N, C-alpha and C positions, 0 to 999 in steps of 0.2 A: 555483857552476855554474849555467848558464842553458840555456834551450832546452827543447824538448818531450821530449828523451830523457834528462833528468837522472836518471831511475831506472835507466838502462841502464849497466852497468859493463863496461868493456873492459880485459882484461889484455893489456898490450903487452910482448912478450918479444923483446929484441934486444940483442946485445952491443955495438952501436954507440950511445954516449950521444947523438950528434947525431940519429940516426934516431929514437930514443925521444923526444927533446925535440920534434922536429917532429911526430911522431905525436900526442903529448900535446896540443900546441897545436891541431892540426887537429881533433882529436876534441872538445876542449873547446869550440871554436867551433861545432861541430855539436850541442852540448848533451849530450855523453856524459861520464861520469866515468871516470877511468882508474886503473889499477894497473900498476906497472912491475916488470919482472924483467930482469936482465942476463944470465942464463944458464938452462939447462934445470932445474937443481936448484932455483933460486929460483922458477922458473915453476911447478913441481909443488907446492912449498910454498904459494905464493901462491894457486894455484887451490883447493887444499884448504881454506885459511883463509878466502878471500874469496868463493868461488863466483861468479865473473864470468859475465856473460851471453854474452860472446863473447871469443875469443882471437885476437890478432894475433901470429903466430909466425914468427920468422925461421928459415930452414932451416939456414943455415951459422952454427953457434955452436961455440966450444970446449967440450970435454966432451961433454955430451949434445947431439946434433943435434936440429934441429926435428922431423925424422921420428920420432926415438925419443920425444921429448916427446909428440908427437901420439898415437903408438901407446899410450903409458902412460896418457894421458888417456882414451882410448877404452876402456881396460880397466877403468876405474872406473865404478860406477853413476852418479855425478854427471856424468861426462864423456861419457856415451853420446850425448847429443843436443845438447850445447853446440856452436855453430858455431865452426869453426876456419878462419881465413884465413891461409894461409901466404905469407910474403914471401920471394921468391927472386930472386936475380940470375942464376940458372941458366936457360938458355934451351932446354936439350935436352929432348926429349919424355920421356926416361927419368925425369928428375926430376919432371916433372909427373905422370907415371903413378905414381911412388912416393908422391907427396903424396896422391893420391886413394886409393892402396892402404892407407896407414896411417890413413885416415879423415878427411882434410882435406875441408872443405866447399867451399872455393874457394881460389884463389891469385891473387896480384898480383906482377907482375915489377917489380924495381927498375930505374931510379929510379921512385919512387912519385909518382903524380899524386894529391895529397892531397884535392883536390875530388872526383875520381872515387872515391877510397877511401870517402869518407863515403856516397856513393850505393850503393856495393857493400855496405857494412856494413848500410845500411838494408834493402836487398833480401835479404841473407842472414838478417838477424834476422826479417824477415817470413816467409821460407820456413821458418826454424826454428820459428816459432810455429805455422805450419800443421802441421809435422811433429809437434810436441808435442800438438796437438789430435787428430791422427790416432791417435797412440799412446794418448792418454787415452781416446779413443773406443773403441779396441780393448780397452784394459784394462777400461773400463766394460762393454763388451759381454761380455767374458769373465767379469766379476764377476756381471753380470746373469744370464748363462747358468748360472753356478755356483749362484747363489741360487735361480734358478727350476728348477734341475736339468734344464737344457735343453742338448742338444748338437746340432751340425749336421754335415752331410757333403755332399760333392759327388762324383758318380760319373761318370767319363768311360768310358762303357759299352764302346766297341770295344776299348779297351786294358785294361778292367777295372781302372782306376786309381781307387781310392777315397781321397779326402782327407777326413779326419775331424778335428773340433776336439778339443782335449784334454779338454773337458768330456764329449764323446760317449763317450770311453773310460771316464771315471769312472762313467758310468751303468751300466757292466758290471763295475765293480770291477777294471778292467784298465788297462794302459798301452799305448802305441802298439806297443812291441816285443813284447808278449805277446798282443795281440788277433788278429793274423793279417793276411795280405795279401788284397786284393781284396774285393769286396762279399760273396762267398759265405762269408767268414770269420765274418760275423754269425751264421749259422745254428748254428754249433757252440756259441754261448753262449745260445741260446734254450732255454727249458724244453721238454722233449721233446714233450709233447702239443701245443705250439703251433708246432712246426717246420714242419709241412706247410703251415700257413697262411702263414707268413713266406716259405717257399720259393715258394709260388704267387704271392705279391705281388712278389717279386724277378723271377720269370719275366715277369710283366706289365710291370715296370719296364724290362726289356731291350727291350721294344717301345715304350717311351715312354708307358706307361700309369701314371698316378699312383695312389697309394693312401693310405688312412688306416686304420690298424689298431692294436689294442691287443694286446700279447703280453707274456708273462712271460720273464724272463731269470734265469739262475742265476749267482750270484757265486761266486768261488773258495772262499768260506767256506761255501758250501752254501745261503745265504739266497736267497730268491726275491723279485724285484722286478717291478713292473709298469710297462711303458713304453707311451707313446702315440707312434706314429711316423707322420709325414706325408711323402709324396714327390710331386714333380711335375717336369715337364720344365723345364729351365733356360730363362730368357728371353733369354739371350745367344745370339742366332742366329749371330753371327760365330764364337763358339767352336764351335758345332755344325758350321758349314760347314767349319771347319778340322780339327776332331778327331772329328766325328761326334756321335752322341747324347750329351747331358749331362743327367743327373738330379741334382736336389738335394733335400735333405730335412732334417728335424729330428726329434729324439726327445726326449721329456720323461718324467722319472720321475713317475708319478702314483700310486705305491704308497699314499701317505698319503690321497690323495683317494678311492681305491678302498676303503681300509679305513674311512674316514669314511662313505662311502656305505653300506658294509655295516652299520656300526653304526647309521646312521640307519634303514636298512631294518629292522634287527633291532628297534629301538625302535618303529618305525611299524607293523610287521606282526606282531610276536610279543609274547606275554605274558611279562613278565620273571620272574614267579613260577613258572609251570609250564613255560615254554619252548615252549608250544603256540602255533600261529598265533592271532592275535586276531580280533576281529569283522570288521575291514576286510579282512584277508587271506582270511577265510572267505568274505566276500561276493564278493571278486574270483574266488576259486576256483569259487564257485557260478555267477557270470556265465559263466565258461568252460564249466562243466558243462551249464548249460541250453542254451547255444548248440550244444554238441556233441549234446545230446539232440534238438534240433530238426533238426539235419542228418541224424542217424542214425535218427530216428523211434524213439528209445528212451526209457526212463523213469529218473528218479532220485527220491530221497527226501531230505527234510531233516527232521532231528529236533533239537529243543532240549530239553536235559536240565537240570532245575532241582533243586537239593538242598533238600529240605524243611527249613524252619526252621534254616537254616545259621547264622543270626545268633546262635542260642543257644550255638553252639560258641565263638564269639568272646566272648560275654557271660560264659559260665561258665568257660571254660578259658583265655581270653586270645587276642589276635590272632595271636601267634606259633604257638600250637598250631593255630589255625584255618588258618594258611598251610600248615602241615605236612599237614593233612588234605586241603586242596585239591591239594597236590602229589601226594599218594598217589592221589587220584581221577583227576587228569590222567594220571598214569602208567598207571593201570589202563585208562583209556579208550584211551590210545595203544597199549597192549599188545593190547587186544581188537581194535583196528583192524587191527593187523598190517601188515607191509610186503610182503606177498605179492602176486604178480600174480594176475589173475582165474583164470588156468589152474591155479594151485597150490591144493592142498586146504587147507581151513581147519582142519586137525587141531588137536586139543587144545581144542576148544570156542571157538576164536577167531571173530571176526566179520570176514569178508572184505570187501574193496573199500570200506572206510570211511575217511573223513577227519574229524579232530576238531579243534576249536578252542575256546578259552575266550572266551565271548561277553560275559560280565559277571562280577560278583563270584562268584556261585555258579551260573552257567549255562554250559553247554557245548553247542556245536553239532556235529552229526554229519551228514556228507554221504555218502549211499550211492548209488553209480552203478550203472547197468545192473541195476535191481531187477526182481524177478519180481512175482508177485501180491501183493495187499494183505496176505494172511495171512503171507507171508514177511517183509514189512516190519514188521508188528506183532510178530512173533516176535523180530526183532532188537531192537525197542524194549524189549520185556519183558526181553530178555537184558541190555540196558544197565542197566535198573533193578536187576537182580541184581548186576551188576558194582559199582554204587555201594553197594548195601545190604550187601555182604559186610563183616564186622567189620574195623575198622581198629585196629591195635594201636599205641599210642603209649606212651612211657615212663610206666609207672604205671597204665595203664588201657586199656580196650577201648571203642571208640566204634562205635556202629551208627547208620547214617543211613538215610533213605528218600529217594526221588526221584520226580519227575513228568516225563513225557515228552510233548511235543507233536509230532505227526507230520503232514507234508504231502507230497503226491506231485505230481510233474510228469509229464504235463500235466493231471492230474485237478483240481488245486487252484490251478494257476497256470502260466504259460508264461514268466515272467521271474523273475530271481533275487529281486528285492525282494518281489514278490507271494508267491513261494513261502516266503520267510523269514517274512514277515508272517503267512502262514497257519499256519505251524508255531508261531509265538509265540501266535497266537490260540488254537490248540488247547491249548498249554501252560497258558494262563490258565484255560481251561475245566477242565483236569485239576487245577489248584491249587484251584479253587473247589469242585469236587465231590470230596470226600475219598475216595470209594470207588473212583475211577478213577485208577490210576497212569499209564496211557497213554491219550491221547486222539488220535483221528484227526480231522483237520479236516473240517468239513462246512459247507454253506451256511448252516445254522441258526446255527452259531457266528459266521459272518460277519455275519449279521443282528443277533445278540446283541451282537457287538462294536460294530456301528454304533450300536445303541441305547444302549450304554454310553457311547460317544463323545458321542452326543447328550445323554445324561443329565449328562455332565460339564459341557457348556455350560449346561444348565438349572440345575445346582447352582451354578455360578458366578454366574448371574443371580439365583438365589434368595437367595444370601448377600448380594449387593449391594443387592437390593430388599427385604430384610427379609421374605422370603416364609416363612422357617422359623419354626416356632412352638416356644415353650418351655413345657412342662408340668411339673407338680410332683407327685411321688409322696410322700405323707406317711410319716414314720417315727414310730412310736408307742411311747411308754413305757407298757407295759401295767400297770406298778405304779401309775403316776400316772393312768392312763387319759387321757393327753393326747398330742396331736401335738407333738413337741418339735423336730423339724426335718424337712427334706424334701430329696429328691434332684431336681435339675433334669434333665429329659430332653428332648432336641430331637426334633422331629417335622417331617416335610416333606409337607404336603398339596399334591402336584403339581397344577398347574392342569388338565392334560389326563389324566395317568395316574392321578390319585387318590393316596392315601397311599403313599409309597415306604418300604419297610421300613428301619428305622435301620441294620441291619448292611450293607445294600446301599450307602446313600449315605455312611455313615461310612467304610467301607473305601475307597470311591472318593475321598473327601476326603483320606484318609491317603496314598493312592497318588499323588495329584496335587499334594499340598502345600496344598490348600485347607482342610485341617483347622485351620491356624493362624488365618486370618481367620474361619472358622466358629466356632471356640472363643471368639475375642474377641467376636464378635457375641452368643454365648450369655452370656458374662460381663456384657456391657453390659446385655442384656435382664434378667438376674437382678438385677443391682444396681438397675436402674431400677424393677423390680417391687417389690423390698423397700422402696425409698424411697416408691413410690406407695402401698403398703399402710400404711405408717406405723405408727400405734398399733394397727392390727388384728393386727400380729404382736408377740409378746412380745419384750422387749428382748434376751433371750438366744437368740432363734430363729435358727438357722443354715440355710443352703441349701448343699448340696454340688454341685459341678460336676465332671464327669469330664474328666480330662486324658489324652490319648493319649501314646504314646511320642514322637511327633513334637513335640507341644506341650512335653513336659517337657524335651526336648533342645534346644529353641529358645533360643538365647542371649538373645532379647528377652523371655523369659517374665516375669522379675521386673519389668523396666521397664513391660511391658504391664499387668501386674496393678496396679502402683502407679498408672499413668495411668487405668485404668478406675475404680478405687476413688476417686481424687481427682476424676475427672469427675462421678461420681455423688454425691460427698460422703458416702460410706458407710464405716463403720468396718470394718477388715479382720476383726474378730472375727465378723462376720455371714456369712463365707464359709468353706467347707470344700472342699478338693480331694480327689478320689478318684483313686488310681493303682493299677494292678495290680502284683503282686509282680514280674512279668517286667520291667516298665518300670523299676522301682526297682533291679533287680539288673543291668541292662545295664552300668552304670558306678557301682559303689557309692560311690567317692570323690566323683564328681560329684553323685550323689543326696544324699549327706550334706551337701554344701555348699549345694545348692538348698533342701533341706528346712529347714536351719538358718536360711536367709534368710527363708523363708516363716513359720517360727515367730516369728522376730524381728519380723516385720510384724504378727503376731497371727492369722495364718491357720492353721486346723487342717487336718490331713491324715489321710485314711482309706486303708487298704490294702484295695482292692476284690478280690473273688473270692479271699479268703484261703483257703489250703489246696490250691489248684490248681497252685501253683508251688513255690517253694523252702521256704516255711514254716519258716524258720530263726530260732531264738531269738537267734542271734548277730547277725544283721542287724537284727532288731527292737530290740535293745538299742542298736545304734549309730545307727539312724535316728530322726529327730525326728517320729514318727507318734503319732497320738492315738486312732485307732479301727481295729478290725479288723471287716471285713464277711465273715460266713460265706457262702461261695458257695451259690447256690441248689441246686447239684447235691447237696450234703451235706444240705441241708434236705429235699430230696425223698427221701432214703434213711433218714429217721428211723424208718421202719417196722421196721428190723431192728437188732439189737444192735450190729453193726459201725458203722452210721451214727451211732448214739447215742454210741458211744465216741469217734468222730472229733470230733463236735461238742463233747462234754464236754472233750476235750483242748484244742480251740481256745479255748473259753470259759475254761478254767483258765489257759491261757497268757496270755490277754488280762488277766485279773484279776491274775495274778502280776506283770505289768508295769505295772499301773495304767492299762490302756487300756479305752476303751469297746468293746463288742462289739455288732454289729448283725447280725441274721439277715435275709437278703433272700430273696425268693421264697416267703414263707409263704402258703399257700393253704387250709390246713385248720385246724380247731380243734385236732385231735390234734397237729399239728405245733407249734402255738402252745403248747399245754400242756406238751409235752415240752421245748421250749426254755425255758419259764419254770421248769420243774422243775430244769433244768440251770444256771440262774442267768443266762439271757439275757433281758433285759426290754425291749430295743430291737428292735422288729419292723417289717419292711417287706414288703409283699406285697399280692396281690389280695384276701386275706382281709379287709383293712381298706379298701383303695381302689385304684382304678386311677389313672394319672396324670391330673391335672386342671389347669385354668387357675389363675392366681394368685388371682383373685377367689373361685373355688370353694374354694381352699385356705383363704382367710381366713374364709369362711363355716363350713368344717369345724372351724376352731379353736374356735368357740363352740358346737359341736354335738357330742353324743356318738353321733350316728347312725352314724359309721363304725366304731365298736367292735363286734365280733361278739358275738352272744349265746352263751351257754355257761356253763361252770363259772366261778364268781366268780373275778376276778383281783385 
């Protein structure tokens, strides 16, 4: 077979062999391949087996006529769109009409002009291809609408004739025969609260006014879906001129998008643990409240509530119990807020007109609108403290917490949301630093202090970078040997303009800002370099202890940093001792066990500082690789009474039973020294012997007995 149509197959059906032969030859010359059938039965079988692209079908055949064969072909899915050209010797119009009635595409009268036939076939095939493309486009559109959950409609308004796509009915869980007639049938399927909105949109559409709205529909099974519908005037002006106003529209199921947006909003604006609004949501609410106050010339208050030392709940009872406590506090604050309107009484001791949010891990924000005098606001703040401080019962125990509250008023302390929130947080920081005040009202003095603290932060960063901080050493004396056996490194900051900055002030600032990590590294480097510089002036077993904060201890780079500093100075690890408080060690006992074991493996000793003020547990001391206990200065100061002596005796006995060194710090009197020595403590640190001194002064003191106090022979 030759020609450009060799992929096109034609089924030739005729009971006359000569006609079939001539048709075959004519079509082969045109490049078509052919299949033959001499009657209707063979034709149907060949069509089913071969799937031809076109059928040449004689009308007059014995048995099944061409009309019947065409009718049966069109009844099959494969034969719906295949072109059928009927060959007829009949010239009456009834036969032609019958041919088209049964589905013929075209017809040719006998005798056949074979050249013309080839052109007719080419034209019919081209038309059939266009039809297939149209059908395919329609199917694709239907599939696309189904996938996108998109339906369409056309409304001929004067006649109230609504033509809807099949997918449109599916959006309502309906079929065409159950949906209802006319455009108004839509309203019956709409969720009742949304019906008035839809009805109003349809009334506008009757006047040619387009719309876009989101509404909910109720399916037969009772489920509710959300649709987005858009309508506009049809562009077909000819149709409007004939039939009047025509509106067209589409509707899409956006239920999943709406639910996704709801979940996103939930995640973005609500705290997943307590279910309360989060900081961002609170800030947006505060923006609206401050704008309303400016319009109405009214006042509002912002309070930030912080749970004191909440971290110890997580440290001692675990994060799961800590989460339960936060949920209880959030629930209490929400209950105290109440859902009453301002006109309703606040019976039962509740707090009216409040809004609450969880601002941070252990901080909650409270917004009070339409507040009265300052005294009323402070009374509410103290009530919130009582709400938090009420005992919380969890399985196996009862927990009692305390809280601090920072308060700011609008317009007294700010006229925009961010300034007001910042003022409340500044007041909270003041309340947290001054332990006697559980509630603090913002003042301009606090603002100045906050600015100074901010300035101090920048100065501290510069001081660390420019080696402005100084390291001094306080000797630790073995009173039995009358020798200085080690020293504690203490960092001091002689500020260039402010003078000496108290260590608690800049150390706490360094911990809050994360600068404690580079600060401690700088101290380590200075201590190691001082030990190397002093050389033989220090005994070979002389150690210097360095304090590590909780931030330092939890820093994953602690061990690599220590190794790097020791290697950089060329100093043995045995010359260094780290001091950590009980609270730091107990935050994560498993982690502490691992880190202390690594430090011991390096040769670094560890002392437990301020022992007796925290857990003081024999169990954890046995588990942890520590070498020294330091008796807190508060116990040393109470050695004047029997109870103080008993506590110190117990600590010393515990240390000796575990083979640990014990150091008493804060010793200032000879009486304290003698009591400690009598109880078996011979390592002493305090002003009785010396204040912190430079490294060179320490070296000079090592060869002098002048720092040892006079008194009873030791």
